Backbone as JSON, one array per atom type, in Angstrom:
{
  "sequence": "MAETFTPMRGPDYLKEGWQKIRQPGLRRFLVIPLILNLGVFAALISWGVRQFNILMARLMGSLPDWLGFVEWLLWPLFALMVLVVLFFGFSMVANLIASPFYGFLAEKIAEQERGIVSPPTRYRDILLVVPRSLGRELRKISYYLPRLAGLLILTLIPVLNLVASPLLLLFSVWMMAVQYIDYQADNDQVSFLDMLRWMRGRRALSLGFGLPVYVGMLIPLINLLVMPAAVAGSTLLWIRERRRALP",
  "N": [[-46.38, 10.6, 13.58], [-44.07, 9.91, 12.15], [-44.61, 7.29, 11.76], [-46.68, 7.25, 9.92], [-45.85, 8.74, 7.73], [-44.74, 7.43, 5.23], [-42.85, 7.69, 2.98], [-40.41, 8.55, 4.05], [-39.32, 6.36, 5.27], [-38.2, 4.87, 3.28], [-35.49, 5.73, 2.34], [-34.15, 5.1, 4.71], [-34.24, 2.33, 4.79], [-32.55, 1.7, 2.64], [-30.13, 2.71, 3.6], [-29.76, 1.04, 5.84], [-29.54, -1.33, 4.48], [-27.05, -1.04, 3.21], [-25.38, -1.18, 5.42], [-25.85, -3.82, 6.16], [-24.78, -5.44, 4.06], [-22.1, -5.39, 4.44], [-21.38, -7.23, 6.27], [-19.39, -10.03, 7.31], [-20.26, -12.68, 6.49], [-21.78, -12.21, 4.26], [-20.33, -11.08, 2.28], [-19.33, -12.32, -0.04], [-21.48, -12.45, -1.76], [-21.56, -9.9, -2.55], [-18.98, -9.31, -3.55], [-18.42, -11.03, -5.78], [-20.49, -10.47, -7.81], [-19.75, -7.79, -8.07], [-17.17, -7.88, -9.2], [-17.76, -9.14, -11.65], [-19.52, -7.26, -12.77], [-17.9, -5.02, -12.91], [-16.24, -5.8, -14.96], [-18.09, -5.84, -17.09], [-18.8, -3.13, -17.09], [-16.32, -1.89, -17.72], [-15.94, -2.98, -20.27], [-18.12, -1.92, -21.7], [-17.58, 0.86, -21.56], [-15.1, 0.94, -22.89], [-15.84, -0.01, -25.43], [-17.65, 2.0, -26.16], [-16.0, 4.29, -26.26], [-14.26, 3.56, -28.34], [-16.05, 3.35, -30.51], [-16.98, 5.98, -30.61], [-14.6, 7.36, -31.26], [-14.13, 6.35, -33.81], [-16.4, 7.35, -35.17], [-15.94, 10.1, -34.83], [-13.53, 10.4, -36.24], [-14.38, 9.92, -38.85], [-16.24, 11.98, -39.15], [-14.71, 14.37, -38.69], [-12.9, 14.13, -40.73], [-14.35, 14.85, -42.9], [-14.82, 17.52, -42.6], [-13.8, 20.99, -42.87], [-10.57, 22.32, -41.76], [-10.91, 24.54, -40.07], [-13.13, 24.01, -38.61], [-12.4, 22.42, -36.54], [-12.87, 22.72, -33.81], [-15.3, 21.59, -33.3], [-15.06, 19.0, -32.44], [-14.44, 19.2, -29.71], [-16.79, 20.19, -28.77], [-18.49, 18.06, -29.08], [-17.69, 16.09, -27.32], [-18.73, 16.53, -24.61], [-21.42, 15.91, -25.16], [-21.15, 13.25, -25.78], [-20.35, 12.24, -23.3], [-22.71, 12.65, -21.85], [-24.4, 10.94, -23.23], [-23.2, 8.52, -22.62], [-23.76, 8.33, -19.88], [-26.55, 8.04, -19.97], [-26.79, 5.62, -21.41], [-25.42, 3.92, -19.66], [-27.1, 4.01, -17.42], [-29.66, 3.05, -18.31], [-29.01, 0.83, -19.91], [-26.71, -0.55, -18.83], [-27.54, -1.1, -16.17], [-29.58, -2.96, -16.57], [-28.21, -5.1, -17.84], [-26.28, -5.63, -15.88], [-27.86, -6.41, -13.71], [-29.01, -8.71, -14.76], [-26.76, -10.39, -14.94], [-26.0, -10.53, -12.27], [-28.2, -11.49, -10.94], [-28.67, -14.22, -9.86], [-26.88, -14.25, -7.65], [-27.79, -12.01, -6.23], [-30.34, -12.86, -5.6], [-29.8, -14.89, -3.73], [-28.45, -13.32, -1.85], [-30.57, -11.69, -0.97], [-32.1, -13.72, 0.17], [-30.47, -14.58, 2.31], [-30.37, -12.26, 3.88], [-33.07, -12.1, 4.5], [-33.37, -14.44, 6.03], [-31.82, -13.81, 8.28], [-33.32, -11.66, 9.25], [-35.71, -12.91, 9.87], [-34.93, -14.71, 11.72], [-34.03, -17.25, 11.0], [-32.04, -20.16, 10.56], [-29.95, -21.5, 8.18], [-28.29, -23.99, 6.06], [-24.91, -23.32, 4.86], [-24.58, -21.52, 1.78], [-23.78, -23.02, -1.27], [-21.72, -22.75, -4.22], [-22.71, -24.32, -6.21], [-25.41, -24.36, -5.6], [-26.12, -21.77, -6.31], [-25.73, -21.83, -9.08], [-27.77, -23.56, -9.81], [-30.09, -22.07, -9.58], [-29.97, -20.25, -11.58], [-31.47, -20.34, -14.14], [-34.15, -19.79, -13.24], [-33.78, -17.29, -12.02], [-32.93, -15.69, -14.17], [-35.19, -15.83, -15.75], [-37.06, -14.41, -14.19], [-35.86, -11.9, -14.2], [-36.07, -11.26, -16.92], [-38.82, -11.07, -17.04], [-39.24, -8.71, -15.61], [-37.94, -6.93, -17.32], [-39.6, -7.1, -19.55], [-41.82, -5.82, -18.57], [-40.79, -3.32, -18.15], [-39.5, -2.19, -20.51], [-41.49, -1.66, -22.69], [-43.06, 0.38, -21.49], [-41.14, 2.29, -20.93], [-40.3, 2.89, -23.56], [-42.67, 4.0, -24.6], [-42.91, 6.34, -23.02], [-40.54, 7.66, -23.74], [-41.06, 8.2, -26.42], [-43.18, 9.99, -26.11], [-41.8, 12.14, -25.02], [-40.72, 13.34, -27.21], [-42.7, 14.68, -28.45], [-44.07, 17.81, -28.97], [-45.47, 19.89, -26.38], [-46.82, 17.63, -25.13], [-44.48, 16.6, -24.15], [-43.94, 18.1, -21.94], [-45.32, 16.95, -19.9], [-44.5, 14.33, -20.14], [-41.75, 14.16, -19.53], [-41.46, 14.58, -16.62], [-42.97, 12.32, -15.91], [-41.41, 10.27, -16.94], [-39.16, 10.42, -15.3], [-40.39, 9.81, -12.83], [-41.29, 7.23, -13.37], [-38.85, 5.9, -13.73], [-37.8, 6.04, -11.15], [-39.74, 4.51, -9.83], [-39.26, 2.03, -11.07], [-36.8, 1.37, -10.02], [-37.46, 0.64, -7.44], [-39.17, -1.53, -8.01], [-37.38, -3.27, -9.29], [-35.62, -4.15, -7.23], [-37.11, -4.86, -4.93], [-38.33, -7.06, -5.91], [-36.6, -9.26, -5.72], [-36.71, -10.57, -3.15], [-39.43, -10.96, -3.06], [-39.74, -12.82, -5.09], [-38.25, -14.92, -3.95], [-39.98, -15.52, -1.88], [-41.95, -16.67, -3.29], [-43.92, -15.09, -4.41], [-45.91, -13.88, -6.97], [-44.98, -11.87, -9.83], [-46.94, -10.03, -10.63], [-48.59, -9.94, -8.36], [-46.8, -8.88, -6.55], [-46.47, -6.32, -7.66], [-49.05, -5.31, -7.23], [-49.05, -5.19, -4.45], [-47.04, -3.28, -4.05], [-48.2, -1.06, -5.3], [-50.16, -0.47, -3.48], [-48.63, 0.66, -1.59], [-47.43, 2.96, -2.57], [-46.16, 5.45, -2.05], [-44.19, 4.76, -0.17], [-42.7, 2.94, -1.71], [-41.74, 4.6, -3.79], [-40.29, 6.34, -2.23], [-38.23, 4.69, -1.44], [-37.17, 3.99, -3.93], [-36.18, 6.41, -4.99], [-33.61, 7.34, -3.75], [-32.1, 5.15, -4.59], [-32.22, 5.39, -7.36], [-30.86, 7.84, -7.73], [-28.31, 7.1, -6.81], [-27.7, 5.16, -8.72], [-27.12, 6.65, -10.93], [-24.53, 7.42, -10.72], [-21.48, 6.59, -11.91], [-19.63, 3.64, -11.11], [-20.09, 4.01, -8.3], [-22.65, 3.1, -8.5], [-22.33, 0.36, -8.62], [-22.02, -0.44, -6.02], [-24.36, 0.45, -4.94], [-26.27, -1.29, -5.92], [-26.15, -4.0, -4.56], [-26.64, -3.01, -1.96], [-29.18, -1.99, -2.29], [-30.57, -4.34, -2.8], [-30.38, -5.63, -0.29], [-31.58, -3.67, 1.37], [-34.15, -3.46, 0.24], [-35.11, -5.99, 0.75], [-35.37, -5.98, 3.54], [-37.32, -3.99, 3.68], [-39.49, -5.24, 2.34], [-40.04, -7.46, 4.04], [-40.5, -6.31, 6.61], [-42.5, -4.37, 6.15], [-44.57, -5.91, 5.22], [-45.0, -7.35, 7.5], [-45.94, -5.36, 9.15], [-48.48, -5.04, 8.2], [-49.85, -7.19, 9.14], [-52.43, -8.42, 11.29]],
  "CA": [[-46.17, 11.16, 12.24], [-43.04, 9.11, 11.5], [-45.19, 5.99, 11.42], [-47.58, 7.36, 8.79], [-45.2, 9.37, 6.58], [-43.96, 6.29, 4.76], [-41.71, 7.91, 2.09], [-39.17, 8.77, 4.8], [-38.75, 5.07, 5.65], [-37.5, 4.31, 2.14], [-34.03, 5.93, 2.43], [-33.62, 4.4, 5.89], [-34.04, 0.93, 4.42], [-31.34, 1.63, 1.8], [-28.99, 2.92, 4.5], [-29.56, -0.18, 6.63], [-29.07, -2.36, 3.55], [-25.62, -0.85, 3.04], [-24.74, -1.7, 6.63], [-25.99, -5.28, 6.18], [-23.97, -6.16, 3.08], [-20.69, -5.38, 4.85], [-21.15, -8.31, 7.22], [-18.48, -11.03, 6.72], [-20.91, -13.82, 5.85], [-22.52, -11.8, 3.06], [-19.46, -10.33, 1.37], [-19.12, -12.96, -1.34], [-22.6, -12.09, -2.62], [-21.24, -8.56, -3.01], [-17.7, -9.24, -4.28], [-18.46, -11.72, -7.07], [-21.19, -9.62, -8.79], [-18.99, -6.55, -8.27], [-16.09, -8.17, -10.16], [-18.38, -9.39, -12.95], [-20.08, -6.02, -13.31], [-16.78, -4.14, -13.28], [-15.83, -6.23, -16.3], [-19.09, -5.34, -18.04], [-18.67, -1.67, -17.09], [-15.11, -1.54, -18.47], [-16.14, -3.35, -21.67], [-19.04, -0.94, -22.29], [-16.87, 2.13, -21.72], [-14.09, 0.76, -23.93], [-16.53, -0.1, -26.71], [-18.21, 3.32, -26.45], [-14.91, 5.2, -26.65], [-13.79, 3.15, -29.68], [-17.05, 3.73, -31.51], [-16.99, 7.43, -30.72], [-13.4, 7.77, -31.98], [-14.35, 6.02, -35.22], [-17.35, 8.33, -35.71], [-15.29, 11.41, -34.87], [-12.55, 10.4, -37.33], [-15.11, 10.06, -40.11], [-16.85, 13.31, -39.21], [-13.68, 15.41, -38.8], [-12.26, 13.99, -42.04], [-15.2, 15.48, -43.92], [-14.98, 18.94, -42.27], [-12.58, 21.81, -43.04], [-9.75, 22.44, -40.56], [-11.35, 25.59, -39.15], [-14.23, 23.48, -37.77], [-11.84, 21.44, -35.62], [-13.41, 22.9, -32.46], [-16.53, 20.8, -33.15], [-14.74, 17.79, -31.68], [-14.52, 19.51, -28.28], [-18.21, 20.39, -28.43], [-19.2, 16.78, -29.1], [-17.3, 15.23, -26.19], [-19.73, 16.57, -23.52], [-22.61, 15.17, -25.57], [-20.81, 11.84, -25.65], [-20.38, 11.91, -21.87], [-24.12, 12.56, -21.46], [-24.93, 9.72, -23.83], [-22.66, 7.4, -21.84], [-24.52, 8.25, -18.64], [-27.87, 7.49, -20.29], [-26.61, 4.21, -21.76], [-25.05, 3.2, -18.45], [-28.23, 3.88, -16.52], [-30.73, 2.2, -18.84], [-28.49, -0.41, -20.45], [-25.83, -1.26, -17.91], [-28.26, -1.61, -15.0], [-30.3, -4.17, -16.96], [-27.24, -6.17, -18.05], [-25.66, -5.95, -14.6], [-28.81, -7.15, -12.88], [-29.13, -10.04, -15.33], [-25.58, -11.16, -14.56], [-25.89, -10.69, -10.82], [-29.48, -11.89, -10.35], [-28.61, -15.38, -8.95], [-26.21, -13.84, -6.41], [-28.66, -11.09, -5.51], [-31.42, -13.65, -5.04], [-29.29, -15.53, -2.51], [-28.19, -12.26, -0.88], [-31.87, -11.36, -0.39], [-32.53, -14.84, 1.01], [-29.69, -14.56, 3.55], [-30.85, -11.12, 4.67], [-34.4, -12.47, 4.99], [-33.2, -15.42, 7.09], [-31.38, -13.07, 9.46], [-34.44, -10.85, 9.74], [-36.75, -13.8, 10.38], [-34.34, -15.59, 12.73], [-33.91, -18.61, 10.45], [-30.67, -20.62, 10.33], [-29.93, -22.47, 7.08], [-26.92, -24.41, 5.72], [-24.19, -22.37, 4.0], [-24.87, -21.6, 0.36], [-22.68, -23.46, -2.12], [-21.77, -22.17, -5.56], [-23.58, -25.19, -6.99], [-26.78, -23.91, -5.35], [-26.32, -20.55, -7.09], [-25.86, -22.21, -10.49], [-29.04, -24.23, -10.04], [-31.21, -21.11, -9.65], [-29.73, -19.3, -12.68], [-32.6, -20.23, -15.08], [-35.29, -19.1, -12.62], [-33.43, -15.89, -11.8], [-32.93, -15.01, -15.46], [-36.59, -15.72, -16.18], [-37.69, -13.32, -13.44], [-35.29, -10.65, -14.71], [-36.68, -11.0, -18.22], [-40.19, -10.62, -16.77], [-39.15, -7.29, -15.25], [-37.59, -6.18, -18.52], [-40.8, -7.03, -20.41], [-42.68, -4.81, -17.95], [-40.09, -2.04, -18.15], [-39.15, -1.62, -21.81], [-42.59, -1.02, -23.43], [-43.46, 1.63, -20.83], [-40.05, 3.24, -21.15], [-40.35, 3.31, -24.96], [-43.81, 4.9, -24.75], [-42.59, 7.63, -22.41], [-39.51, 8.31, -24.54], [-41.73, 8.74, -27.62], [-43.95, 11.18, -25.7], [-40.9, 13.28, -24.77], [-40.38, 13.94, -28.49], [-43.89, 15.36, -28.97], [-44.25, 19.12, -28.31], [-46.54, 20.05, -25.39], [-46.91, 16.4, -24.33], [-43.21, 16.35, -23.48], [-43.95, 18.79, -20.65], [-45.83, 15.97, -18.94], [-43.79, 13.07, -20.29], [-40.45, 14.18, -18.86], [-41.61, 14.23, -15.2], [-43.44, 10.95, -15.8], [-40.26, 9.41, -17.2], [-38.38, 10.41, -14.06], [-41.15, 9.09, -11.82], [-41.3, 5.81, -13.72], [-37.51, 5.38, -13.48], [-37.72, 5.84, -9.7], [-40.61, 3.37, -9.54], [-38.63, 0.8, -11.53], [-35.73, 1.02, -9.09], [-38.1, -0.1, -6.35], [-39.64, -2.8, -8.56], [-36.22, -4.12, -9.57], [-34.95, -4.73, -6.07], [-38.09, -5.52, -4.05], [-38.72, -8.32, -6.53], [-35.74, -10.39, -5.38], [-37.25, -11.34, -2.03], [-40.78, -11.38, -3.44], [-39.55, -14.06, -5.84], [-37.86, -15.95, -2.98], [-41.18, -15.89, -1.12], [-42.87, -17.26, -4.27], [-44.99, -14.14, -4.74], [-45.83, -13.61, -8.4], [-44.6, -10.51, -10.18], [-48.13, -9.18, -10.64], [-49.02, -9.75, -6.97], [-45.86, -7.94, -5.94], [-46.82, -4.98, -8.15], [-50.26, -4.87, -6.52], [-48.63, -4.84, -3.09], [-46.31, -2.03, -4.13], [-49.13, 0.04, -5.62], [-50.83, -0.13, -2.23], [-47.63, 1.38, -0.77], [-46.73, 3.69, -3.63], [-45.28, 6.48, -1.49], [-43.05, 4.06, 0.42], [-41.9, 2.37, -2.8], [-41.04, 5.7, -4.45], [-39.32, 6.84, -1.26], [-37.07, 3.8, -1.51], [-36.6, 4.02, -5.27], [-35.52, 7.67, -5.32], [-32.17, 7.33, -3.48], [-31.47, 4.13, -5.43], [-32.12, 6.0, -8.69], [-29.77, 8.83, -7.69], [-27.06, 6.36, -6.7], [-27.44, 4.44, -9.96], [-26.63, 7.6, -11.94], [-23.12, 7.73, -10.47], [-20.67, 5.45, -12.32], [-18.86, 2.9, -10.1], [-20.9, 4.01, -7.07], [-23.84, 2.28, -8.75], [-22.02, -1.05, -8.38], [-22.23, -0.67, -4.59], [-25.77, 0.72, -4.65], [-27.08, -2.47, -6.28], [-26.35, -4.95, -3.44], [-27.27, -2.32, -0.83], [-30.61, -1.91, -2.61], [-31.13, -5.69, -2.6], [-30.53, -5.85, 1.15], [-32.56, -2.73, 1.92], [-35.5, -3.79, -0.23], [-35.52, -7.21, 1.46], [-35.86, -5.53, 4.85], [-38.58, -3.28, 3.44], [-40.51, -6.23, 2.0], [-40.39, -8.28, 5.21], [-41.03, -5.49, 7.72], [-43.76, -3.71, 5.78], [-45.61, -6.94, 5.19], [-45.27, -7.69, 8.88], [-46.75, -4.27, 9.7], [-49.86, -5.2, 7.72], [-50.5, -8.3, 9.83], [-53.26, -7.99, 12.44]],
  "C": [[-45.16, 10.33, 11.46], [-43.59, 7.77, 11.03], [-46.01, 6.09, 10.15], [-46.91, 7.95, 7.55], [-44.21, 8.38, 5.97], [-42.81, 6.62, 3.82], [-40.38, 8.05, 2.82], [-38.55, 7.45, 5.25], [-37.91, 4.47, 4.52], [-35.99, 4.49, 2.2], [-33.41, 5.21, 3.63], [-33.36, 2.93, 5.58], [-32.79, 0.77, 3.56], [-30.09, 1.79, 2.66], [-28.71, 1.66, 5.32], [-29.07, -1.32, 5.74], [-27.58, -2.27, 3.3], [-24.84, -1.39, 4.24], [-24.76, -3.23, 6.64], [-24.98, -5.97, 5.27], [-22.49, -6.17, 3.45], [-20.39, -6.43, 5.91], [-20.32, -9.42, 6.56], [-19.18, -12.15, 5.97], [-21.61, -13.49, 4.55], [-21.62, -11.21, 1.99], [-19.29, -10.99, 0.0], [-20.26, -12.67, -2.31], [-22.47, -10.66, -3.13], [-20.04, -8.57, -3.93], [-17.81, -9.86, -5.67], [-19.26, -10.92, -8.11], [-20.44, -8.33, -9.08], [-17.89, -6.77, -9.3], [-16.66, -8.37, -11.56], [-18.88, -8.09, -13.58], [-19.01, -4.99, -13.64], [-16.26, -4.5, -14.67], [-16.79, -5.73, -17.36], [-18.97, -3.83, -18.2], [-17.47, -1.25, -17.95], [-15.28, -1.85, -19.95], [-17.05, -2.34, -22.37], [-18.35, 0.4, -22.54], [-15.86, 2.04, -22.85], [-14.74, 0.73, -25.31], [-17.08, 1.27, -27.11], [-17.16, 4.3, -26.92], [-14.41, 4.86, -28.05], [-14.77, 3.59, -30.76], [-17.1, 5.24, -31.71], [-15.78, 7.93, -31.51], [-13.53, 7.49, -33.48], [-15.28, 7.04, -35.87], [-16.72, 9.71, -35.85], [-14.29, 11.49, -36.0], [-13.23, 10.58, -38.67], [-15.68, 11.47, -40.26], [-15.8, 14.39, -39.46], [-12.96, 15.33, -40.14], [-13.04, 14.66, -43.14], [-15.4, 16.97, -43.68], [-13.69, 19.7, -42.54], [-11.86, 21.99, -41.71], [-10.28, 23.46, -39.57], [-12.52, 25.16, -38.28], [-13.72, 22.42, -36.78], [-12.38, 21.54, -34.2], [-14.66, 22.07, -32.21], [-16.27, 19.56, -32.31], [-14.88, 18.02, -30.19], [-15.95, 19.75, -27.84], [-18.95, 19.06, -28.32], [-18.85, 15.88, -27.92], [-18.27, 15.32, -25.01], [-21.01, 15.83, -23.87], [-22.37, 13.67, -25.46], [-20.87, 11.4, -24.19], [-21.81, 11.76, -21.38], [-24.73, 11.27, -22.0], [-24.47, 8.49, -23.05], [-23.44, 7.22, -20.54], [-25.89, 7.63, -18.87], [-27.78, 6.0, -20.58], [-26.29, 3.38, -20.52], [-26.25, 2.98, -17.54], [-29.25, 2.88, -17.04], [-30.21, 0.85, -19.33], [-27.68, -1.2, -19.45], [-26.59, -1.86, -16.74], [-29.02, -2.89, -15.35], [-29.33, -5.34, -17.13], [-26.63, -6.61, -16.72], [-26.6, -6.76, -13.72], [-29.06, -8.56, -13.43], [-27.97, -10.93, -14.88], [-25.6, -11.51, -13.08], [-27.13, -11.29, -10.18], [-29.4, -13.15, -9.47], [-27.97, -15.03, -7.61], [-27.1, -12.93, -5.58], [-29.85, -11.82, -4.9], [-31.01, -14.34, -3.74], [-28.95, -14.5, -1.44], [-29.5, -11.87, -0.19], [-32.33, -12.47, 0.56], [-31.78, -14.86, 2.34], [-30.11, -13.41, 4.46], [-32.21, -11.46, 5.29], [-34.29, -13.48, 6.14], [-32.73, -14.76, 8.38], [-32.54, -12.31, 10.08], [-35.51, -11.71, 10.39], [-36.23, -14.76, 11.44], [-34.24, -17.02, 12.29], [-32.44, -18.92, 10.24], [-30.72, -21.7, 9.25], [-28.5, -22.87, 6.78], [-26.24, -23.35, 4.85], [-24.52, -22.59, 2.53], [-23.63, -22.0, -0.42], [-22.82, -22.84, -3.5], [-22.64, -23.01, -6.49], [-25.04, -24.77, -6.82], [-27.11, -22.67, -6.19], [-26.53, -20.89, -8.55], [-27.22, -22.83, -10.78], [-30.21, -23.25, -10.18], [-31.04, -20.12, -10.8], [-30.91, -19.21, -13.64], [-33.8, -19.48, -14.49], [-35.01, -17.61, -12.44], [-33.46, -15.1, -13.1], [-34.35, -14.83, -15.97], [-37.31, -14.58, -15.48], [-37.16, -11.97, -13.91], [-35.9, -10.28, -16.06], [-38.13, -10.56, -18.07], [-40.21, -9.14, -16.41], [-38.83, -6.44, -16.47], [-38.79, -6.05, -19.45], [-41.83, -6.05, -19.86], [-42.11, -3.41, -18.18], [-39.98, -1.41, -19.54], [-40.32, -1.0, -22.57], [-43.02, 0.31, -22.82], [-42.39, 2.7, -21.01], [-40.1, 3.78, -22.58], [-41.5, 4.29, -25.19], [-43.53, 6.28, -24.19], [-41.53, 8.38, -23.2], [-40.1, 8.91, -25.81], [-42.5, 10.01, -27.27], [-43.04, 12.39, -25.46], [-40.5, 13.98, -26.06], [-41.53, 14.76, -29.08], [-44.07, 16.69, -28.24], [-45.52, 19.16, -27.46], [-46.64, 18.8, -24.5], [-45.61, 16.12, -23.58], [-43.11, 17.07, -22.14], [-44.44, 17.87, -19.54], [-44.99, 14.7, -18.96], [-42.47, 13.05, -19.54], [-40.55, 13.9, -17.36], [-42.09, 12.79, -15.0], [-42.32, 9.95, -16.02], [-39.38, 9.29, -15.95], [-39.08, 9.59, -12.98], [-41.15, 7.59, -12.09], [-39.94, 5.17, -13.46], [-37.3, 5.12, -11.99], [-38.54, 4.63, -9.28], [-39.92, 2.05, -9.91], [-37.46, 0.4, -10.65], [-36.29, 0.23, -7.91], [-38.56, -1.47, -6.82], [-38.47, -3.77, -8.72], [-35.73, -4.84, -8.34], [-35.91, -5.38, -5.08], [-38.43, -6.9, -4.6], [-37.85, -9.5, -6.12], [-36.31, -11.22, -4.24], [-38.69, -11.75, -2.29], [-40.71, -12.7, -4.2], [-39.16, -15.2, -4.9], [-39.05, -16.44, -2.18], [-42.28, -16.44, -2.01], [-44.12, -16.4, -4.47], [-44.85, -13.78, -6.21], [-45.49, -12.14, -8.65], [-45.81, -9.57, -10.13], [-48.64, -8.92, -9.22], [-48.09, -8.8, -6.24], [-46.16, -6.51, -6.38], [-48.06, -4.44, -7.45], [-49.91, -4.43, -5.1], [-47.91, -3.5, -3.08], [-47.21, -0.84, -4.44], [-49.92, 0.47, -4.39], [-49.92, 0.62, -1.28], [-46.76, 2.22, -1.71], [-45.74, 4.71, -3.08], [-44.02, 5.86, -0.89], [-42.13, 3.54, -0.67], [-41.1, 3.46, -3.51], [-39.99, 6.31, -3.52], [-38.07, 5.99, -1.2], [-36.37, 3.93, -2.86], [-35.81, 5.27, -5.59], [-34.03, 7.67, -4.98], [-31.42, 6.26, -4.28], [-31.23, 4.69, -6.82], [-30.96, 6.99, -8.74], [-28.42, 8.13, -7.64], [-26.69, 5.65, -7.98], [-26.92, 5.35, -11.06], [-25.14, 7.87, -11.81], [-22.27, 6.5, -10.84], [-19.79, 4.94, -11.18], [-19.59, 2.87, -8.76], [-22.11, 3.12, -7.27], [-23.6, 0.79, -8.5], [-22.19, -1.41, -6.9], [-23.68, -0.44, -4.2], [-26.62, -0.52, -4.9], [-27.24, -3.45, -5.12], [-26.96, -4.29, -2.21], [-28.77, -2.21, -1.04], [-31.28, -3.27, -2.45], [-31.38, -5.93, -1.12], [-31.6, -4.95, 1.75], [-33.97, -3.07, 1.5], [-36.02, -5.07, 0.42], [-36.07, -6.87, 2.84], [-37.2, -4.82, 4.71], [-39.71, -4.27, 3.21], [-40.98, -7.0, 3.24], [-41.08, -7.44, 6.28], [-42.36, -4.85, 7.37], [-44.89, -4.71, 5.64], [-46.0, -7.36, 6.6], [-46.16, -6.61, 9.53], [-48.24, -4.45, 9.36], [-50.59, -6.33, 8.42], [-51.31, -7.79, 11.03], [-52.58, -8.29, 13.76]]
}
């Protein structure tokens, strides 16, 4: 039963990925993107707070004093907006910044899994793959944004939004799997479309992996650790599940 009920293998891969990235030889692929993304995270929060304070000052200046309580009502809405922006915006920016490092992290995990020994990775090697990594990230964004926009529009339409909201959640979970499985698929020179076909043939497994990643990505700061763990876990998933399919 454990062999056939594939969704349950997804969280196990993420858990094993977290264990993998704490190995000494892999830590720099975790630390450098973490520092860069912390800077992006802090900049986004700082910018959001400044913009909100400006808007609040303009709004409260036009309201009578007895409506001062409105400011306290708007802060929870701001917090919710920040979470939405962080999930949809920050994750895309963070993955763009970290994509060269995550590509090499996936490669190192794959070499360990396949028993391959390669020379140590130099920072020059990482810089050389930046154009390819960014191109692949932009390919994922071009797949993601039109579908996301369509689902968001449907959520605004009465009746249809009853279906659109669950579909939006399901698509977000799916995209978490797409985002991270793609790193090793790219390393193995598998095209984006071929990778999607492979994932569609293992939809339950892919969603089972994407769900815990999605939940982790909703938690500020924790999401910075979920990202490299998802890279490592998805690499193990990609290699082992493809191996299972071999005769």
